C-alpha positions in Angstrom: -81.2 -150.9 13.3 -84.0 -152.9 14.8 -82.9 -153.8 18.3 -84.9 -157.0 19.1 -82.4 -159.1 21.1 -78.9 -159.0 22.6 -77.8 -162.0 20.6 -78.6 -160.2 17.3 -76.1 -157.5 18.1 -73.2 -159.9 18.2 -71.0 -161.1 15.4 -70.6 -164.9 14.9 -68.5 -166.5 17.7 -68.9 -163.5 20.0 -70.3 -163.6 23.5 -71.6 -160.9 25.8 -72.8 -160.1 29.3 -76.1 -158.3 29.2 -77.4 -156.0 32.0 -80.8 -154.6 32.8 -80.6 -151.3 34.7 -82.5 -148.2 35.6 -79.1 -146.3 35.5 -77.8 -146.9 39.0 -74.0 -147.5 39.0 -73.9 -147.3 35.1 -71.4 -144.6 34.1 -69.9 -143.8 30.7 -67.5 -141.0 29.9 -67.3 -139.1 26.6 -64.6 -141.6 25.3 -66.9 -144.6 25.8 -65.1 -145.9 28.9 -66.9 -146.6 32.1 -68.5 -149.2 34.3 -71.6 -150.8 35.6 -71.5 -152.3 39.0 -72.5 -154.2 42.1 -73.7 -157.2 40.2 -73.7 -160.8 41.5 -71.9 -162.6 38.6 -69.7 -165.5 37.7 -66.3 -163.8 37.3 -64.8 -166.8 35.4 -67.6 -166.5 32.8 -67.5 -162.7 32.6 -63.7 -162.7 31.9 -64.4 -164.8 28.7 -67.0 -162.4 27.1 -66.2 -160.1 24.3 -69.0 -157.5 24.7 -71.0 -155.7 27.4 -74.6 -154.8 26.5 -76.7 -152.6 28.7 -80.5 -152.4 28.5 -81.2 -149.1 30.2 -84.8 -148.6 31.2 -85.5 -144.8 31.5 -88.8 -144.7 33.5 -89.1 -140.9 33.1 -89.1 -141.1 29.3 -90.6 -144.6 29.2 -88.0 -145.9 26.8 -85.4 -148.7 26.7 -82.0 -147.5 25.5 -79.4 -150.0 24.3 -75.7 -149.6 24.7 -72.9 -151.9 23.6 -69.1 -151.8 24.3 -66.1 -154.0 24.8 -65.4 -155.9 28.0 -62.3 -154.5 29.7 -62.0 -155.9 33.2 -63.7 -156.7 36.5 -63.1 -155.4 39.9 -64.5 -156.5 43.3 -67.5 -154.5 44.5 -67.9 -153.2 48.1 -70.3 -156.0 49.1 -69.7 -159.7 49.2 -70.1 -161.6 45.8 -70.6 -158.3 44.0 -68.6 -157.2 40.9 -68.1 -154.1 38.9 -67.7 -154.5 35.1 -65.4 -152.1 33.3 -65.8 -151.5 29.5 -64.4 -149.5 26.7 -65.9 -148.3 23.4 -69.5 -148.1 24.8 -71.8 -146.8 22.1 -75.5 -145.8 22.3 -77.2 -148.0 19.7 -80.7 -146.4 20.1 -83.9 -147.6 21.7 -86.1 -150.7 21.6 -89.7 -151.4 22.4 -88.8 -155.0 23.1 -89.4 -156.2 26.7 -86.3 -157.2 28.7 -87.5 -160.9 28.8 -87.2 -161.1 25.1 -84.2 -158.9 24.6 -82.1 -160.3 27.5 -82.3 -164.0 26.6 -85.7 -165.0 28.2 -84.7 -164.6 31.9 -86.0 -162.2 34.5 -82.5 -162.0 36.0 -80.9 -158.6 35.6 -77.7 -160.2 34.3 -77.6 -162.7 31.4 -74.9 -164.2 29.2 -75.5 -164.6 25.5 -73.4 -165.9 22.6 -73.8 -166.1 18.9 -72.6 -169.4 17.3 -70.2 -169.2 14.3 
């Protein structure tokens, strides 16, 4: 699968929150459950998404690994305005050479929202 943008990973009428991370606070267990956290987000908008997509930049290997799972829930982070996103069914989809700006919807922000119209 060619992983060129977060939007292309979605089915029609699906939405996702997309994260750029170097791995801090991104945890997945062997069942695909986990969390990524301490993000400044709009909790009302996040609660409406279907998917969680993570663009994980591994500086040691110099690769961008892509993960996708199902949004499960939010919990308040330790700092003001920060949230931790819980997910289930997280799957490693492989790598991409595409830069974050293109993959994550054209924004330098480490959190973006995308949707695929029906």
